[in-house]
C-alpha positions as CSV (number, residue, x, y, z in Angstrom):
1,M,0.0,0.0,0.0
2,E,1.5,3.3,-1.1
3,M,0.8,6.4,0.9
4,E,1.5,10.1,0.7
5,A,1.7,12.4,3.6
6,T,1.6,16.2,3.6
7,R,1.8,18.5,6.5
8,S,0.2,21.8,7.1
9,S,0.0,24.0,10.1
10,T,-3.0,25.9,11.3
11,T,-1.1,27.5,14.3
12,M,2.4,27.2,15.7
13,T,1.4,24.4,18.0
14,E,-1.2,22.5,15.9
15,E,-0.1,20.5,12.9
16,I,-2.4,18.6,10.5
17,L,-1.2,15.6,8.6
18,S,-3.1,14.7,5.4
19,L,-2.8,11.0,4.4
20,K,-3.6,9.8,0.9
21,W,-3.7,6.2,-0.2
22,N,-2.4,6.3,-3.8
23,N,-4.1,3.2,-5.2
24,H,-7.2,3.2,-3.0
25,R,-9.6,2.9,-5.9
26,T,-7.7,0.1,-7.6
27,T,-7.4,-1.8,-4.3
28,F,-11.0,-1.3,-3.4
29,F,-12.2,-2.4,-6.9
30,H,-10.0,-5.5,-6.7
31,V,-11.3,-6.4,-3.2
32,L,-14.9,-5.9,-4.4
33,S,-14.3,-8.2,-7.3
34,N,-12.8,-10.9,-5.0
35,V,-15.7,-10.6,-2.5
36,R,-18.2,-11.5,-5.2
37,L,-16.1,-14.4,-6.6
38,K,-15.6,-15.8,-3.1
39,E,-19.2,-15.2,-2.2
40,A,-18.0,-13.7,1.0
41,Y,-19.8,-11.3,3.4
42,S,-23.1,-11.5,1.5
43,D,-26.1,-10.1,3.3
44,A,-28.8,-10.8,0.7
45,T,-29.6,-13.3,-2.0
46,V,-31.1,-12.9,-5.5
47,A,-32.8,-16.0,-6.9
48,C,-34.0,-16.7,-10.4
49,E,-34.6,-20.0,-12.3
50,G,-33.6,-22.0,-9.3
51,K,-30.1,-20.4,-9.1
52,F,-29.1,-18.4,-6.0
53,F,-26.7,-15.4,-6.2
54,P,-25.2,-14.2,-2.9
55,V,-25.1,-10.3,-3.1
56,H,-24.3,-7.3,-1.0
57,K,-27.0,-4.8,-0.2
58,L,-24.5,-2.0,-0.4
59,V,-23.5,-2.9,-4.0
60,M,-27.0,-3.6,-5.1
61,S,-28.4,-0.3,-3.6
62,S,-25.5,1.7,-5.0
63,C,-26.3,0.4,-8.5
64,S,-30.0,0.4,-8.4
65,D,-32.7,2.6,-7.0
66,Y,-35.0,-0.4,-7.4
67,F,-33.0,-2.6,-5.0
68,E,-32.4,0.4,-2.7
69,Q,-36.1,0.7,-2.2
70,I,-36.5,-3.0,-1.6
71,F,-33.8,-3.0,1.1
72,Q,-35.3,0.1,2.8
73,V,-38.7,-1.6,3.0
74,V,-37.6,-5.1,3.9
75,Q,-35.9,-4.9,7.3
76,C,-34.7,-8.5,7.7
77,R,-31.1,-9.6,8.1
78,H,-30.8,-11.6,4.9
79,P,-33.6,-11.0,2.4
80,V,-34.0,-13.4,-0.5
81,I,-35.3,-11.6,-3.7
82,V,-36.9,-13.9,-6.2
83,L,-36.9,-12.4,-9.7
84,K,-39.3,-13.7,-12.4
85,D,-38.9,-13.5,-16.1
86,I,-35.1,-13.2,-16.2
87,T,-32.7,-16.0,-16.9
88,H,-29.9,-16.8,-14.4
89,Q,-27.4,-16.1,-17.3
90,H,-28.8,-12.6,-17.7
91,M,-28.8,-12.1,-13.9
92,D,-25.2,-13.1,-13.8
93,L,-24.4,-10.5,-16.5
94,L,-26.2,-7.8,-14.5
95,L,-24.3,-8.7,-11.4
96,S,-21.0,-8.7,-13.2
97,Y,-21.8,-5.2,-14.5
98,M,-22.7,-4.0,-11.0
99,Y,-19.6,-5.5,-9.3
100,L,-17.0,-5.0,-12.1
101,G,-18.4,-1.9,-13.9
102,E,-18.3,-3.6,-17.3
103,V,-19.6,-6.6,-19.1
104,K,-19.5,-7.8,-22.7
105,V,-22.9,-8.7,-24.2
106,C,-24.5,-8.7,-27.6
107,M,-26.7,-5.8,-28.5
108,F,-29.9,-7.8,-28.3
109,V,-29.2,-9.0,-24.7
110,C,-28.2,-5.4,-23.7
111,I,-31.5,-4.0,-25.0
112,Y,-33.5,-6.8,-23.3
113,L,-31.8,-6.3,-20.0
114,V,-32.4,-2.5,-20.0
115,V,-36.1,-3.0,-20.9
116,Y,-36.5,-5.8,-18.3
117,Y,-34.7,-4.0,-15.6
118,R,-36.6,-0.8,-16.0
119,V,-40.1,-1.9,-16.9
120,Q,-41.0,-5.6,-16.4
121,A,-39.4,-6.5,-13.0
122,R,-41.7,-8.5,-10.8
123,L,-40.5,-9.5,-7.4
124,I,-41.4,-11.7,-4.6
125,V,-39.4,-10.8,-1.5
126,T,-38.9,-13.4,1.2
127,C,-37.1,-13.0,4.5
128,L,-34.8,-15.6,6.0
129,H,-34.7,-15.1,9.7
130,I,-31.1,-16.0,10.6
């Protein structure tokens, strides 16, 4: 971890030290990618077509107002969100986009996902009391 430190003085007796982590964004991005791959620290689950995706409320809420509203309403420790009318392959693509910031898809799939995600989402929310 590389760090920079600069000093500034507000008075003769008080000194302020400013610390900057040079590669914070890169490190954070790498950690976030690994957390998803390892399925570590998940606090929610998205299910579709019988496949379960461990997810993180913070990531889902940051990427989607839709999920943010769900997590505000559902106050259980580990909600399970069941999505209808979306394949598990498409859900995996959406999650890759949310966690990694990019995904490669054909144009048709991209259009379908945008339409589905904004218009046709139907949810059944279940709480697991852990």
